[in-house]
Every structure is written in C-alpha cells, then in structure tokens.
Phi, psi and omega in degrees: 000176188227156173265020184299338184292355177291342179255164176298323176300317179289326179296322179297316180298315181298324178290323185287316188267160174302149186308131173059028181259349184283132174240119183277143176239131177079033183297329185270356180290137178220172182297143177250359179285140180243003180289156175052045177061026181298335182292338180277351184255131179285133179222068182298131182057017182052033175081010177213132178262129180231149178170199183220162179188196183230150172237113186051038178083001180264126178297131172220154175253141186224138167234139184227119183279140186251105183290346179280352178252107179051038181058022178074014180296151181267111173260183182303308183286327174307308184292322182293328177297319179294316178302317180292329175296320176298319178303313181295318182297323179285327177295321185259353176070054181223152183297156171247131178240123181250128179252106191265133171199089197216140178269007176108196182286148181280113185296329184293343182251356169040243187293330177297316178294318179300313181298314178295324181293322176300329177297328177294317174305314182297317181293321178297322180294318178294326182281341182300124181083357176258312175228150175293143178233129184231139181236136171243124180256114183250348178216229182275136175221086188238164179059229180297337177296332182294340177285336181303307179292332177293338179265356177263175183272323182220142180224136180233147186224137178292131193291338184248314183265342181291129178228131179225131181193151169270305172249142178298154180305325180287342181274351181278133181308124176075012180231156168215167189296332179284335180280311177205112178275095185285355183264349187284160185300318182299314179298311180299321181292322185269337190248336189262334184079011182258339188262129181264343178185151174226161182169193176288170179303314181295322180294318177299312178299321177296320178294321178297314180300318181291318181300318180303327183289338179275335191268146169290157181290328180202179186289348179255359183281108179252012183250020183273071177243154170236160179292133180270122179254006181262153177290123181293336181255018183301134179276129180259083190299324185258013184300323183298337180279354183256016184299332181281312178257092186285352171293326174288318181300319181293321180292330178287325178289325188291158173304130175052025173069025182259124179226126178253102183275142175242150182049048183298330185267358183246135179050060188296344178285355176236133177256133173227143177173190182241138170232173173244136174233117187054038177083353181263141177289134178228134175277132182243137179228128186209141173287149180221136178244349178218154175234125177244146179273181183299335181270002180086013180266135179287123182253335179212155179218138180240168185271007178085006180264167179262123180270164178297318177297316178298322178294318179293322176301312179296319182300311182298318183294316182295322177300318179297311180302317182292326181294329183250024174056039177261121180302157183237130174246134175239142173247115189257125174204084190218138181251003179148194182263148179296127184254079172225161181297316180301316183288325185297332181299328184234007187299305181303315181297314183292317177295321177301320177294325179289317177300316180299317182298311180296314184292326183279339181291133180254002178286163175303133184230121179238133179242133174240118179273111186256354182204238179275145175218087189246138171065200182293338176296321175297316179302317183292340184270059173058045177284169178302324183300326183254019167116004176301134182283319178225135178236121174250157176217138175290157190300330184260011179293157178234128185230122179174193182291315182195178177302136185301322181296320178291320181296321178296319179298323179287315183285331185236049179303132180093350182283161182282173186299324183294317181292318181299319182294319179294316182290328177293320179294319180293319180294321181298318182287316185276328191238332187251355184282155178292329179294323178296318180292322179293322181297331179270358179083010178279342176237130182280320183210136173267125188234160171283142177309320182298335184265008187301315185301312184291326177293315181289326176294318177299321179296314180289331175293319179294325186271003185305322183263018182306134172229134182218122180269143178236163177305140178290124181198167178289302173190164177286172183240008180271000000 
C-alpha cells in the first residue's frame, strides 16, 4: 500500500477507488535531469502517482498528476511512468483512468520530455479498442496534454477549476479570454464533443466510478453482467409520453430506471449512453426533440431533425460499443437533416461517419421506431438497410420518404386543398404507415409502446450468440 493520500493527487485516487485498495507503483521514481539546477528541486514520484486498485471489485489502473510537484509538469520519468502503467493495463486487460492536473511539458527537460510524452500517445493508440480509457480533468489540461483526453474513450471535467485547451483563449486570432474563454468546462462540454460530463470534483469521481461498472474490462470480457432485480416483462405504461425526451424513455426501458448518459451537453438532439437490460450493458442511441429537467420542466426544444453534431456524437459512441462487444439499441424519431449553414458544413461527413459506424458494427443491433422516420435520416439511424438485426415500430409510427402532406404538395402542385388533403391521406396509408413498412419487411414487428422493454430484452437475448463475417480488410477509411 501507499502513503500517496497525503497529497491532493493521492486524495483523488483514494476517493476514486474502493477503500484501501490502491497499490502504488514507482513511488521512488524521480526526475533524472540535472540541467538548469534541477538537482536542487525536489520531485517526489516525478509529479505523478501511478498504481492500481479496484472499483466495486473491478481492477483498474490509475495515474494522478500532482500539481504541487514542479506545478505538475510532465517530465521524462513522469511520462515513462504513465507509459509503463499502460503496458501493465494491456497485459492484464483492465481500464486506465487518468486524473489530469498539469501545467504542461517541463521546459528544463526539453526533448527528453517530448520524446517520453510521445510514448504516451503511442500507448494510448495501441490501447484503443483493447481496454477502456477514462480521463478526469481537475485542473489545467493544455497544449499537448489536451490530446490525451482526445485519445481516450470518456472524459469528465471539473466545472470550475478544470481547463482544457490546445491554444490559450488569448492566442486565438480575434479572441481574448474576456470575450470567449474557450478553455472552461462549459465551452468544452458544449462545443468540442470531447467532454462526457462536468461537475464538482466529487461528482466527477462518482461518475467515473459509475461508468466503470457499466463497462467491460477489455474487448474480450464477456462476463460484465450484474444480477437483474427488475421485471423482464415490466410494462412501461407512460413510455409513449416520453417520445420527445428519449433520455427519460431510455431510463424507463432500463433495468431499475438507470441510464448513464454521455456527452449530454453536446449535440443535444441526439442521446447517447448506457443502460442495462436483464443485467447486461447496452449502448443506447436515440433522437431527441425535447429536454426536460429533473423537476419535469421543458428547458429546450428541437425541430426533430438530425444535426451534424448529433450524427458525429452517435458515430463515436457506436464505434466504442462495437469495439467492446456492447450491443446497441436505437430509438428512432427523426424527420430529416438539420437545414442550417453551420450544419451543412459538416453534415455529409458526419452522417457518413454515423452510417459507417452502424453498418460496420457487428454487435447485436436493435432499432425501435417510436415516431417519425423520414428520408435518409431514417436510413442512417440503424435501419434494416444498414444492418439492424431487429427493427420494431410503435403502432403510431410513420416511416417513409417525407411527411405525407409535403409529399402531396410536391406531387400535386397547384391542386386545391381538398385534393391535397385526400392525396396526403392516401400517401400516408400507402407509403408512410407502419403497416406498409412492415408489409415490405422493413419492420419486423409492430408493438405497443408499453411493451417495448420486454421486446428489446427478448431481441438481445436471441442475438446473444450473433456472429457476422465481413470482407477481409485492414480497416475502413471513413
């Protein structure tokens, strides 16, 4: 065991891990550089505490940077300690959690520090898709350090002291920190797509602990189940009322109402996160048109379209789930693509990434159409055409090219209101109804909203032994 808890960095580790479970590695390592009077400066553990412990009995490896040692700067041995921790984690197949509080690279060590720092990037890249990687930012994470969370799977940031940036706000052309502080948690959470959650230090540690319980230890871990104490056939009577805010819908479908949302502040028209169904972790992706707070008040409303940010958010999440053999559930309610200049800049690219992620994923994939499913946005949302194994649809769902009234106006331009109304009704019946889609095999079963939980649990149980061969190749390029 270790006396690391005497520092703030150690206190964070003690709060994160189960009591008395931390074992420190490399406690005696210190800086070996002697330039610029470095021999006169104390550098215990070279400013980073590394070791292993458990979270709810799950083995994890942790490194925590100590800002009280040379301002938490990354030197050669500091970086090598982190790299060696990654080596151990990959050998044993366990997650790595990094707790960041760092003033950047240590100038006195120059190229030695740079070279060792580059080794961290290499280890992170090799570990990607092999073990989960989680980052918590409690202080400064600037310059090259900002790439660290970008190479991990999940990142959380302290809402007041946490700072993340590649270039400081004042270094950006036409900007200064008083105009727009691009380093603060709120900006990073809403604008970059890298932050999965923000809060107080205790809240972040709690979120990391909870997240670890949902995740497998590595890509070969197929035993990450918990006992299900919820009724597998539980009727979700009010589920139909949650069609707008699907974060609430997912919590109702999930075992014991538990839903762990990620990237909640980014691309809010798309919901991503983890639920459990019959004790097994399932990745959830859902369109959202409304946001309600904990008191039930509507705080935001969207037009039901798919944004470029929402598509990118979904793509990244599905890729993670596929890498770690986590099944994917989608709730589809989308009427098209977001039509704004800002979105158009990245729409095709982002939707392409989402389509590729769904189509390329070989894990069990279940789609439930809970509202509108129009045009290519519907195709992109884990439709049967791009590989969904099972597609369910609620009885009142609409599936087709576009809204029936708009289709009638296009096909019968210039006609009076009576004709347009008749043709819209005819189009709705022949082309947009859920029964029409089911008759063509695009929907496997039409279900009642209240029965959604038991149907998706049954589908994932049936798909548990799914195997799917793909063309032999090195990797895709999307």
